[in-house]
C-alpha positions in Angstrom: 33.7 63.1 41.8 36.1 64.5 39.2 37.8 61.1 38.9 34.5 59.3 38.6 33.4 61.6 35.7 36.7 61.0 33.9 36.2 57.3 34.1 32.7 57.6 32.7 33.8 59.8 29.8 36.7 57.4 29.0 34.3 54.4 28.9 31.9 56.3 26.7 34.7 57.2 24.4 35.9 53.6 24.2 32.4 52.3 23.4 32.0 54.9 20.6 35.3 53.9 19.1 34.3 50.2 19.3 31.0 50.9 17.5 32.8 52.8 14.8 35.1 49.8 14.2 32.2 47.2 13.8 31.8 46.0 10.3 28.3 44.9 9.4 28.0 41.9 6.9 25.0 41.1 4.6 24.2 39.1 1.6 24.3 40.8 -1.7 21.4 40.6 -4.1 23.4 38.3 -6.4 24.1 35.9 -3.5 20.5 35.8 -2.5 19.4 35.1 -6.1 22.0 32.3 -6.5 20.8 30.7 -3.2 17.2 30.9 -4.3 18.1 29.4 -7.6 19.8 26.4 -5.9 16.8 25.9 -3.7 14.6 25.9 -6.7 16.6 23.3 -8.6 16.7 21.0 -5.6 12.9 21.4 -5.1 12.3 20.7 -8.8 14.4 17.5 -8.5 12.9 16.2 -5.2 9.3 17.3 -5.3 8.1 14.8 -8.0 9.7 11.9 -6.1 8.0 13.1 -2.8 4.6 13.3 -4.6 5.0 9.8 -6.1 5.9 8.3 -2.8 3.0 10.1 -1.1 0.6 8.8 -3.8 1.9 5.2 -3.5 1.5 5.4 0.3 -2.1 6.6 -0.2 -2.9 3.8 -2.6 -1.5 1.1 -0.3 -3.3 2.6 2.8 -6.7 2.4 1.0 -6.0 -1.1 -0.3 -5.0 -2.3 3.1 -8.2 -0.9 4.5 -10.5 -2.8 2.1 -8.3 -5.9 2.4 -8.8 -5.9 6.2 -12.5 -5.2 6.0 -13.2 -8.1 3.7 -11.2 -10.5 5.8 -13.0 -9.3 9.0 -16.3 -9.8 7.3 -15.3 -13.3 6.2 -14.3 -14.1 9.8 -17.6 -12.8 11.1 -19.4 -14.9 8.5 -17.6 -18.1 9.5 -18.1 -17.4 13.3 -21.8 -16.7 12.9 -22.2 -20.1 11.2 -19.8 -21.8 13.6 -17.9 -23.1 10.6 -14.3 -23.8 10.0 -14.2 -22.2 6.5 -16.4 -20.2 4.2 -17.5 -23.2 2.1 -18.8 -25.0 5.3 -20.5 -21.7 6.3 -22.4 -21.7 3.0 -20.6 -19.2 0.9 -20.9 -21.4 -2.2 -23.1 -19.6 -4.7 -23.3 -16.3 -6.7 -26.5 -15.4 -4.8 -24.7 -15.9 -1.4 -21.6 -13.9 -2.3 -24.0 -11.1 -3.3 -25.6 -11.4 0.2 -22.2 -11.4 1.8 -21.3 -8.1 0.3 -24.7 -6.4 0.8 -25.0 -7.6 4.4 -21.4 -6.7 5.5 -20.9 -3.4 3.6 -22.8 -0.2 2.8 -23.4 -0.7 -0.9 -24.1 2.4 -3.1 -24.5 0.5 -6.4 -24.8 -3.0 -7.6 -23.3 -3.9 -11.0 -24.4 -7.5 -11.1 -21.6 -9.8 -12.0 -19.8 -7.5 -14.4 -16.7 -5.3 -14.3 -18.4 -2.2 -15.6 -19.5 1.3 -14.9 -20.6 2.8 -12.5 -18.6 0.4 -10.2 -15.5 0.3 -12.4 -13.9 2.4 -15.1 -14.7 1.6 -18.8 -10.9 1.0 -19.3 -7.7 0.6 -17.4 -4.0 1.0 -18.2 -1.4 -1.5 -17.2 1.9 -0.2 -15.7 3.5 -0.2 -19.1 0.8 2.2 -20.3 -1.2 -0.1 -22.5 -5.0 0.5 -22.3 -7.5 -2.3 -21.8 -11.3 -2.2 -22.0 -13.4 -3.7 -19.2 -17.0 -4.8 -19.2 -16.0 -8.4 -18.3 -18.8 -10.7 -17.1 -18.0 -13.2 -14.3 -20.3 -16.2 -13.9 -19.8 -16.7 -10.2 -19.4 -13.2 -8.9 -21.0 -10.1 -7.4 -19.9 -6.6 -8.2 -20.6 -3.5 -6.0 -19.4 0.0 -5.2 -19.1 0.9 -1.5 -19.9 4.0 0.4 -16.2 4.8 0.8 -15.8 4.8 -3.0 -14.0 1.5 -3.3 -15.3 -1.1 -5.8 -15.3 -4.9 -5.4 -16.1 -7.8 -7.6 -15.6 -11.3 -6.2 -16.4 -14.9 -6.9 -17.6 -17.2 -4.1 -14.5 -18.8 -2.7 -15.2 -22.3 -3.9 -15.4 -21.6 -7.6 -11.8 -22.6 -8.4 -9.6 -25.3 -6.9 -5.9 -25.9 -6.8 -4.5 -29.3 -5.8 -0.9 -29.7 -4.5 0.3 -33.1 -3.2 -3.3 -34.3 -3.1 -4.3 -31.4 -0.9 -7.0 -29.2 -2.5 -7.5 -25.5 -1.8 -10.5 -23.4 -2.8 -10.7 -19.8 -4.0 -12.4 -17.3 -6.2 -11.1 -14.4 -8.2 -11.6 -10.9 -6.8 -10.8 -7.3 -7.9 -10.4 -4.3 -5.6 -10.5 -0.8 -7.1 -9.7 1.4 -4.2 -11.5 4.5 -5.6 -13.9 3.0 -8.1 -14.1 4.6 -11.5 -11.9 7.6 -10.4 -8.4 7.8 -11.8 -5.6 7.0 -12.3 -7.2 3.6 -13.3 -3.9 1.8 -13.6 -3.4 -1.9 -12.7 -1.2 -2.1 -9.7 -1.8 1.5 -8.6 -5.5 1.8 -7.7 -6.9 -1.6 -9.0 -5.7 -5.1 -7.9 -6.7 -8.6 -8.8 -6.3 -11.2 -6.1 -7.7 -14.5 -4.9 -10.3 -14.9 -2.1 -9.6 -18.1 -0.3 -12.2 -20.1 1.7 -10.5 -19.3 5.0 -11.3 -15.7 4.2 -7.7 -14.7 3.3 -6.8 -12.6 0.3 -3.6 -13.3 -1.6 -2.3 -14.4 -5.1 -2.7 -17.7 -6.9 -0.6 -20.3 -5.1 -0.5 -18.5 -1.8 -3.1 -20.9 -0.4 -4.1 -21.4 3.2 -2.5 -24.9 3.0 0.8 -23.3 1.8 0.7 -20.8 4.7 -0.2 -23.2 7.5 1.2 -26.6 6.3 3.9 -25.7 3.9 2.1 -27.5 1.1 3.1 -25.1 -1.7 3.3 -25.2 -5.5 6.6 -26.7 -6.7 7.8 -26.6 -3.1 8.4 -22.9 -3.3 8.3 -20.6 -0.3 5.3 -18.3 0.1 7.5 -15.3 -0.5 8.8 -16.8 -3.8 5.3 -17.7 -5.0 4.2 -14.1 -4.6 7.4 -12.7 -6.1 7.2 -15.0 -9.1 3.6 -14.2 -9.8 4.4 -10.5 -9.5 7.3 -10.7 -12.0 5.2 -12.6 -14.6 2.0 -10.5 -14.4 2.0 -7.2 -12.6 3.4 -4.7 -15.2 1.4 -6.1 -18.1 -2.0 -6.9 -16.4 -4.9 -4.4 -16.7 -6.1 -5.3 -13.2 -2.7 -5.4 -11.5 -2.6 -9.2 -11.3 0.1 -10.3 -8.9 0.9 -6.8 -7.7 -0.8 -7.3 -4.3 1.6 -10.2 -3.6 4.6 -7.9 -4.0 3.0 -5.4 -1.7 2.4 -8.0 1.0 5.9 -9.3 0.7 7.3 -5.8 1.1 5.3 -5.2 4.4 2.6 -3.1 2.6 4.9 -0.9 0.7 4.5 -0.2 -3.1 8.2 -0.7 -4.1 7.6 -0.8 -7.9 
């Protein structure tokens, strides 16, 4: 018993000495402040980029939604008429394009055939910051604002023609503003001008159904090159973001500009 108590006392003494020799480390106030300062600088540098990327993703997501909904409505319109294209189905007048929009979408307001309030903003900036007034009248179009806040104006898809190698394609202009008159109201950010082709597809001038399916393209360019060229010549200086959607499609629905 005496030996056992001695062993216990010895172990207790060793543990006490060990505890006495432990050095405890901690950050000083100066070190904490320096670390917080570095974190603040990094956050200040990266947060604006993260916000911009988030905004661009949000714009593209909304654009893609409207883009798909219009094409789905066009497909339904063709199938209901058992037609091979929208012209054959009867989408060949201003009155009929108005019916197309009202019958396939929940319309909150009808603005006739004009790019004006309340469907659109009174003005838009291009990507270079130049302001442009709207209130444009289109002679073959219907203009509406939808229940989800998006605004559309579109010609019937036989108003314009384009002939390449004796093959004619048919289309009409259209504008999609993903959030109507709400900001930022910048061409290529929340408003886009495109072409509505008679097969129901949406793209830029020259990116015709015949180019996509048969390779009959303007100046024998590739479909990607047609979109890229139209983007380079129009997107940054156009009030309605002319050509910007082609770049977005080329980049797999990313806004890389």
